[in-house]
C-alpha positions as CSV (number, residue, x, y, z in Angstrom):
1,M,24.9,7.2,-36.6
2,E,27.8,9.9,-37.3
3,E,31.2,8.9,-35.7
4,V,33.2,12.2,-34.1
5,V,36.1,9.7,-33.2
6,K,36.9,6.6,-34.7
7,V,40.2,4.7,-33.1
8,E,41.2,1.7,-34.9
9,N,44.1,-0.9,-33.7
10,L,45.9,2.0,-32.1
11,Y,49.4,1.4,-30.4
12,K,51.4,3.4,-28.4
13,E,55.1,2.7,-27.5
14,I,57.1,4.8,-25.3
15,N,60.9,4.1,-24.5
16,G,60.0,0.7,-25.8
17,R,56.8,0.1,-23.6
18,E,54.0,-0.3,-25.0
19,I,51.0,1.9,-23.2
20,L,48.2,1.4,-25.5
21,K,47.8,-2.4,-27.1
22,D,45.4,-2.4,-30.2
23,I,42.6,-0.3,-29.0
24,S,39.6,0.1,-31.4
25,F,36.5,2.3,-30.2
26,S,34.3,5.0,-31.8
27,I,32.6,7.7,-30.1
28,Y,29.1,8.8,-31.7
29,K,27.8,12.4,-32.2
30,G,26.0,13.3,-29.2
31,E,26.8,10.6,-26.8
32,I,28.6,10.7,-23.3
33,F,31.6,8.3,-23.6
34,S,33.7,7.8,-20.6
35,I,36.8,5.7,-20.2
36,I,37.5,4.4,-17.0
37,G,40.3,2.6,-15.2
38,E,43.1,2.8,-12.6
39,S,46.1,5.4,-12.9
40,G,48.3,4.4,-15.3
41,S,45.9,2.3,-17.5
42,G,46.2,4.5,-20.5
43,K,43.4,6.5,-20.2
44,T,44.9,9.8,-20.6
45,S,47.1,8.8,-23.1
46,I,44.4,7.9,-25.7
47,T,43.0,11.7,-25.2
48,K,46.4,12.7,-25.7
49,I,46.5,11.2,-29.3
50,I,42.7,12.2,-30.1
51,V,43.9,16.0,-30.0
52,G,46.9,15.5,-31.8
53,L,49.4,15.9,-28.8
54,W,50.9,12.4,-29.3
55,K,51.1,10.4,-32.5
56,P,50.0,6.7,-32.7
57,S,53.1,4.1,-33.0
58,R,50.5,2.4,-35.0
59,G,46.9,2.5,-35.5
60,K,44.8,5.2,-37.1
61,V,42.8,7.7,-35.3
62,L,40.1,9.8,-37.1
63,V,38.2,12.7,-35.5
64,F,35.3,14.5,-37.7
65,G,36.7,12.1,-40.3
66,K,40.2,13.4,-40.8
67,D,43.0,10.9,-40.5
68,L,45.6,12.4,-37.6
69,N,48.5,10.8,-39.3
70,E,47.6,12.5,-42.6
71,I,46.5,15.9,-41.7
72,S,48.9,19.3,-41.5
73,K,49.7,21.2,-38.8
74,L,47.6,23.9,-39.8
75,E,44.7,21.1,-40.4
76,L,45.1,20.1,-37.2
77,D,44.8,23.5,-35.3
78,E,41.6,24.1,-37.1
79,L,40.3,21.0,-35.9
80,R,41.3,21.7,-32.4
81,K,39.0,24.3,-32.8
82,D,35.9,22.0,-32.9
83,I,37.4,20.3,-29.7
84,G,37.2,21.8,-25.7
85,Y,39.3,20.3,-23.0
86,V,38.7,20.3,-19.1
87,F,42.3,20.1,-17.5
88,Q,42.1,17.7,-14.3
89,E,43.0,20.8,-12.2
90,G,41.1,23.0,-14.2
91,A,44.7,24.7,-15.1
92,L,42.6,28.5,-15.0
93,F,45.4,31.2,-15.0
94,D,45.9,32.9,-11.5
95,S,46.5,36.2,-13.0
96,Y,43.7,36.4,-15.1
97,K,40.3,37.4,-14.0
98,V,37.4,34.6,-14.6
99,W,36.6,36.7,-17.8
100,E,39.7,36.3,-19.5
101,N,40.0,32.9,-18.3
102,V,37.0,31.8,-19.9
103,V,37.4,33.9,-23.3
104,F,41.0,33.4,-23.2
105,Y,41.0,31.7,-27.0
106,Y,39.4,34.9,-28.2
107,L,42.1,37.2,-26.0
108,E,44.8,35.3,-27.9
109,H,43.5,35.8,-31.4
110,G,42.4,39.0,-31.0
111,G,39.9,41.2,-33.1
112,Y,37.2,41.6,-30.3
113,S,36.1,44.3,-28.1
114,E,36.6,44.1,-24.1
115,K,33.0,44.5,-24.0
116,E,32.3,41.7,-26.7
117,L,34.5,39.3,-24.6
118,R,32.8,40.2,-21.0
119,E,29.4,39.4,-22.6
120,L,30.2,36.2,-24.5
121,A,32.1,35.1,-21.2
122,L,29.1,35.6,-19.3
123,E,26.9,33.7,-21.5
124,K,29.4,30.7,-21.2
125,L,29.3,30.9,-17.3
126,Q,25.6,31.1,-17.2
127,L,25.4,28.2,-19.0
128,V,27.6,26.3,-16.0
129,N,25.1,28.1,-13.8
130,L,27.7,31.2,-12.8
131,D,26.2,34.7,-13.0
132,E,28.2,38.3,-13.5
133,S,29.2,38.3,-9.8
134,V,31.8,35.8,-10.9
135,L,33.6,37.7,-14.1
136,D,35.7,40.0,-12.0
137,L,37.2,37.5,-9.7
138,Y,40.4,35.3,-9.9
139,P,40.4,31.8,-9.5
140,S,42.0,32.3,-6.2
141,D,38.5,34.1,-4.8
142,L,36.4,30.4,-5.7
143,S,35.7,27.4,-4.4
144,G,37.0,24.0,-6.1
145,G,33.5,23.4,-7.9
146,M,33.5,26.6,-9.0
147,R,36.9,26.8,-10.2
148,K,35.9,23.5,-12.1
149,R,32.8,25.2,-13.6
150,V,34.7,27.9,-14.7
151,A,37.2,25.5,-16.5
152,I,34.1,24.0,-18.1
153,A,33.2,27.2,-19.6
154,R,36.4,28.3,-20.8
155,A,36.5,24.8,-22.8
156,I,33.2,25.3,-24.4
157,A,34.1,29.4,-25.0
158,T,34.5,28.2,-28.9
159,S,31.3,26.2,-28.9
160,P,33.4,23.1,-29.9
161,K,31.4,19.9,-31.1
162,L,33.6,17.6,-28.6
163,V,34.7,18.3,-25.2
164,I,37.0,16.4,-23.0
165,Y,36.4,16.1,-19.3
166,D,39.7,14.4,-17.9
167,E,38.8,13.7,-14.1
168,P,36.0,16.3,-13.9
169,T,35.5,15.3,-10.5
170,S,38.9,15.0,-9.0
171,G,39.7,17.1,-6.1
172,L,35.8,17.4,-5.3
173,D,33.6,16.2,-2.5
174,P,30.8,13.6,-3.2
175,I,27.8,16.4,-3.6
176,T,30.1,18.6,-5.7
177,S,31.1,15.7,-7.8
178,R,27.4,14.9,-8.7
179,V,26.6,18.8,-9.4
180,I,29.6,18.5,-12.0
181,D,27.9,15.3,-13.5
182,K,24.4,16.9,-13.7
183,L,26.6,19.9,-15.8
184,I,27.7,17.5,-18.2
185,L,24.7,15.9,-18.9
186,E,22.8,19.8,-19.4
187,L,25.4,20.8,-21.5
188,R,25.4,17.9,-23.8
189,N,21.4,18.4,-23.8
190,K,21.8,22.1,-24.4
191,T,24.2,22.6,-26.8
192,G,24.4,18.9,-28.8
193,S,28.1,18.5,-28.3
194,T,29.5,15.0,-27.7
195,A,31.3,14.4,-24.4
196,L,34.6,12.2,-24.0
197,V,34.9,11.9,-19.9
198,V,38.2,10.0,-18.6
199,T,37.3,9.4,-14.8
200,H,37.9,6.9,-12.3
201,D,34.8,7.9,-10.5
202,M,32.5,4.7,-11.2
203,I,29.7,6.5,-9.5
204,S,30.0,9.5,-12.3
205,A,30.8,7.4,-14.8
206,F,27.7,4.6,-14.6
207,G,25.8,7.6,-13.8
208,I,26.1,9.7,-16.8
209,S,27.2,8.0,-19.7
210,D,25.6,6.8,-22.8
211,R,28.5,3.7,-23.1
212,V,31.2,3.2,-21.1
213,M,34.8,1.6,-22.1
214,V,36.9,0.1,-19.5
215,V,40.5,-0.1,-20.0
216,E,43.3,-2.2,-18.1
217,Q,47.1,-2.0,-18.2
218,G,46.5,-0.1,-22.3
219,K,44.1,-3.0,-23.3
220,V,40.3,-2.3,-23.8
221,I,38.9,-4.8,-21.4
222,A,34.8,-3.9,-22.3
223,I,32.7,-1.5,-23.9
224,G,29.0,-0.9,-23.6
225,K,26.3,0.6,-21.9
226,P,26.5,0.8,-18.3
227,E,24.3,-1.5,-17.4
228,E,26.0,-4.1,-19.5
229,V,29.6,-3.3,-18.1
230,L,28.1,-3.7,-14.5
231,E,27.4,-7.4,-15.7
232,N,30.5,-8.2,-17.4
233,P,31.9,-11.3,-15.5
234,H,35.9,-9.9,-15.8
235,P,37.5,-10.3,-13.1
236,Y,39.0,-6.8,-13.0
237,I,35.7,-5.1,-13.6
238,Q,33.9,-6.8,-10.9
239,S,37.2,-5.5,-9.0
240,F,36.1,-2.3,-8.4
241,V,32.3,-2.3,-9.2
242,G,31.1,-5.1,-6.8
243,N,31.1,-3.2,-3.2
244,L,29.8,0.3,-5.4
245,R,27.0,-1.6,-6.8
246,P,24.4,-0.3,-4.4
247,C,25.9,3.1,-5.0
248,L,25.4,3.2,-8.7
249,K,22.6,4.9,-10.1
250,L,22.2,4.4,-13.9
251,R,20.6,7.0,-16.2
């Protein structure tokens, strides 16, 4: 299987404290890979390294076969075009209309007419089950679930090969959370992209993922298919899975 991300013996130290300790895993083309753990466990730190915002203290990180320790800033910028990022709070621009938010990358880089950009925005919005009625609205006009879908539309505007979702169901009610779960699955199936989901939503992680990685205090506790992780006897895993087991619906 083709590796989209390969992490080998990754360590990250900040102010003398190790926040990631000997992390190793691979993410394969077309899969939904979720990282779960408590707040402060190191989940988001891993994604910051994958997108090149942070450099490893030790270890190797390859994205699309390129070693992030060895590529230039220009090469990193090119690589990021193939990565879409959905921020935890959506991070939409309040003063921009929905269509402008979705095609913000192209607005910044120029070379396209407003008509072309509106058409592109609508194309991406339709992929997340929104229509032309939202094009000229502002983020403040939208519900939380709609804002999240607009944020996803923006993340896929450049047709990335890898989409990173940072707590995609955070702040949403249970029904809307499951709508977002379904959307992540649909986008993977429609576009063939790979998804990396960082979440503390166990129902989401075990419901949509091909594989799950559990981290605790910067260390990997388990990696495997959802059913394999559910059966892992590690006390940390069972502490948060046990009571949820009846609610978990595996793919």
